[in-house]
C-alpha positions in Angstrom: 100.5 105.8 127.5 102.4 103.7 125.2 101.6 101.5 122.3 102.3 100.1 119.5 101.0 101.1 116.1 100.3 99.2 112.7 104.4 99.5 111.6 105.4 98.0 114.8 107.3 101.2 115.9 106.2 102.8 119.4 104.2 105.7 119.3 103.8 107.8 122.7 100.6 110.1 123.7 97.7 109.9 125.3 94.5 108.8 124.6 92.8 113.0 124.6 95.7 113.9 122.2 94.5 111.2 119.8 91.3 112.0 120.2 91.6 115.6 119.7 93.3 114.7 116.1 90.2 112.8 115.0 88.3 115.9 115.9 89.5 117.6 112.5 86.8 117.8 110.1 87.5 115.0 108.1 86.2 111.7 107.3 88.1 109.2 109.5 88.9 105.3 109.7 90.6 104.3 112.6 92.3 100.9 114.2 92.5 100.0 117.6 95.5 99.7 119.8 94.1 98.7 123.1 93.9 100.3 126.8 90.7 101.9 125.1 92.8 103.8 122.7 92.6 104.4 118.7 95.1 105.4 116.6 92.6 107.1 113.4 94.0 108.0 109.6 92.0 110.4 107.3 91.0 109.1 104.0 92.7 110.6 101.4 92.0 111.0 97.3 93.5 107.9 95.8 94.6 110.3 93.2 96.2 112.9 95.7 99.0 114.8 94.9 102.0 112.5 96.2 105.5 115.0 95.7 106.3 118.4 95.0 108.2 119.5 92.5 111.0 122.3 92.0 114.2 123.9 90.9 116.6 125.2 93.4 119.7 126.6 91.6 119.6 124.2 88.6 118.7 121.5 91.2 115.3 119.3 90.7 114.3 119.0 93.9 111.5 116.1 94.5 110.3 115.7 98.0 107.8 112.9 99.3 105.0 114.5 101.0 103.9 113.3 104.6 99.7 113.9 105.3 98.2 112.2 108.0 96.0 109.7 106.4 95.6 106.5 104.2 94.5 105.6 100.9 91.3 103.7 100.4 93.2 100.4 100.2 94.2 100.4 103.8 97.7 101.9 102.9 99.7 104.8 105.1 100.2 107.9 102.5 103.1 108.9 105.0 105.0 105.9 104.4 105.8 106.5 100.5 105.1 103.0 99.3 105.8 102.2 95.8 102.4 101.6 94.2 100.5 103.3 90.4 100.6 106.9 91.6 104.0 107.2 93.2 105.6 105.4 90.0 103.9 108.1 87.7 104.2 111.2 89.8 108.1 110.5 89.9 108.4 109.6 86.4 106.5 112.7 85.4 108.9 114.9 88.1 111.8 113.4 86.3 110.3 114.5 83.3 109.8 117.7 84.4 113.3 118.4 85.4 115.0 116.5 82.1 112.7 119.3 80.2 114.2 122.1 82.3 117.8 121.1 81.6 118.0 120.4 85.3 122.1 119.8 86.2 121.1 117.5 88.9 118.6 116.0 91.0 117.9 115.6 94.6 115.1 113.6 96.7 114.3 113.6 99.4 111.3 113.2 101.9 109.4 114.5 105.0 108.5 112.5 107.7 110.0 109.1 109.4 109.8 107.2 105.9 112.0 107.6 103.2 110.2 104.3 101.4 108.8 101.7 103.2 109.0 99.4 99.8 106.7 98.1 97.3 102.9 98.8 98.7 102.1 95.6 99.8 98.5 96.3 100.8 97.3 97.5 97.2 99.4 94.7 95.7 97.4 92.4 97.7 94.2 93.8 96.6 95.4 93.7 92.9 97.1 90.7 92.5 96.5 90.3 88.9 98.7 93.5 89.0 101.6 92.3 90.6 104.0 92.0 87.4 102.9 94.9 85.9 103.5 97.2 89.3 107.1 95.3 89.4 107.9 96.0 86.1 107.0 99.8 86.4 108.6 99.8 89.4 112.0 98.2 88.2 112.1 100.7 85.6 111.5 103.7 87.6 115.2 102.4 89.1 117.0 101.8 86.1 115.7 105.3 85.1 117.4 107.0 88.4 120.4 104.6 88.0 121.0 106.0 84.4 119.8 109.5 84.5 121.9 111.5 82.8 122.5 114.1 85.6 124.0 113.7 89.2 121.5 112.3 91.2 121.2 112.8 95.3 119.0 111.0 98.0 118.5 112.8 101.0 117.5 109.6 103.2 115.2 111.1 105.7 113.9 108.1 107.3 113.8 104.6 106.9 114.7 103.0 103.2 113.3 99.2 103.4 112.9 96.9 101.0 112.3 97.7 97.4 112.7 100.9 99.1 116.2 100.3 99.6 116.7 99.9 96.0 115.1 102.7 95.0 117.5 104.6 97.5 120.4 102.9 95.8 119.5 103.9 92.7 121.1 107.4 93.0 124.9 108.3 92.8 124.9 109.9 96.2 123.1 109.5 99.2 122.8 111.3 103.0 121.0 109.7 105.8 119.9 111.2 108.6 122.1 110.3 111.6 119.8 111.5 115.1 117.2 108.8 114.3 116.8 105.6 114.3 115.9 105.2 110.7 117.0 101.7 109.3 118.2 100.6 106.2 117.2 96.5 105.5 116.0 94.0 102.8 113.5 91.7 104.4 112.4 89.3 101.4 113.7 85.9 103.6 111.5 87.1 106.3 108.4 87.9 104.0 108.5 85.1 101.5 109.3 87.6 98.8 112.4 86.6 96.5 114.0 89.7 94.9 114.4 89.9 90.7 117.4 89.5 88.7 117.6 93.5 88.0 117.0 94.0 91.6 119.6 91.9 92.7 121.8 93.3 90.3 121.1 97.0 91.3 122.1 95.9 95.1 125.4 93.6 94.0 126.1 97.2 92.2 125.7 99.3 94.5 127.0 97.3 97.8 130.3 95.9 99.0 130.3 92.2 98.5 130.7 92.1 102.2 127.0 93.2 102.3 125.8 90.6 99.5 124.9 87.8 102.0 123.9 89.9 105.2 121.3 91.9 103.4 120.0 89.5 100.7 120.0 86.0 102.8 119.8 87.6 106.2 117.7 91.0 106.1 120.1 92.6 108.6 119.2 95.6 109.5 121.6 98.6 109.7 121.6 102.3 110.9 123.2 105.4 109.7 126.4 105.3 111.0 126.8 101.5 109.5 126.0 102.4 105.8 128.8 104.9 106.2 131.3 102.8 107.2 130.3 100.8 104.3 130.0 103.8 102.0 126.3 103.1 101.3 126.5 106.8 102.6 127.8 109.8 102.3 127.4 111.7 105.3 125.2 111.6 108.5 124.1 114.9 109.1 121.5 115.6 111.9 117.8 116.0 110.8 117.6 119.9 110.9 121.0 119.6 108.6 120.0 117.3 106.1 118.2 119.0 103.4 120.9 121.8 103.0 123.7 119.4 103.2 122.4 117.3 100.2 121.2 120.6 98.5 124.8 121.8 98.9 126.4 118.6 97.4 124.0 118.2 94.1 124.9 121.6 93.4 128.6 121.0 94.0 127.7 118.4 91.0 125.8 120.3 88.6 129.3 120.4 86.6 128.7 116.8 85.5 124.9 117.9 84.1 126.0 121.3 82.3 124.2 120.7 79.4 123.2 118.3 76.7 126.4 116.6 75.5 127.7 116.3 79.0 124.0 114.7 80.5 124.2 112.5 77.4 127.7 111.6 78.1 126.6 110.5 82.2 123.9 108.9 80.9 126.2 106.4 78.4 129.0 106.0 81.2 126.1 105.1 84.0 125.0 102.7 81.3 128.1 101.0 80.7 128.9 101.1 84.7 125.2 99.2 85.6 125.5 97.4 82.5 124.5 94.1 84.0 121.6 95.9 86.5 120.2 98.2 84.0 119.7 95.5 81.1 117.7 93.0 84.1 115.7 95.4 85.4 112.4 96.2 83.9 113.0 93.2 81.3 113.7 90.1 83.5 110.9 90.5 85.8 109.9 87.6 87.7 107.0 86.8 89.8 108.8 87.4 93.0 105.8 85.8 94.9 103.0 88.1 96.2 100.8 86.1 96.1 101.9 83.7 99.0 104.2 85.8 100.6 104.3 85.4 104.1 103.3 89.5 105.6 100.2 90.4 106.8 98.0 93.5 105.4 100.6 96.2 107.0 103.6 94.4 105.1 104.8 93.0 108.2 106.1 89.5 108.2 103.3 87.3 109.6 
């Protein structure tokens, strides 16, 4: 049986397999997918741990977790969407990395998403918080953009919308090469105008030849094309992605070796990305969340 789940990505399997998952001793909610078969997701605590942080050879390694399940407002945990919980936990991980004197940062994820953008289901349910969430997300991007140590993103899957901007905040990126993972910014298709800070961030990290296609046309890119444009450094297969990214992060440790070097790195980045750093989190505009043309799951209507 073949069917399309709420993300629009195709899932293959049998009703029997889906029902077997539902036999787990947890609370379940379901989505009807046709042919009498249901795709079911477990409910999870809204304050659950979304990431892990560890230090490996002086590299702070942050990993987005991908448990099955969804938050109370409906967002699937494994999409790693940007909401207050994720922002708070990533900031705590960055605090821990800096407190430990880490010499480089590596962020990756489990599953088929690195980050699927802003948590539009949460924002739709809490629209009065939208500007604050937007501000906090931009401040997180600015913090990573100007962090006082080399930063590497191991892009394990799709990297879309604000998730694409989060990935662009890193110094270096590798992207899984043996999947159909996509990079795109769909504002034009969902009625959202990206802020001045987000726009400056993307302009600072993408070649001019990409600006119109990415921002105005919502073009979708796979890893090989991103490598051609210099957005990603390498496209290893999934089984080699983490090790390759860790080796890259370790090779950069001398640029974050001590407090003086880290302060110097932070100052250089603030000047290099001056326009983006000045605008992110400070020139926050209403992107149009209340009137956006997106469905409950964040897809274009």
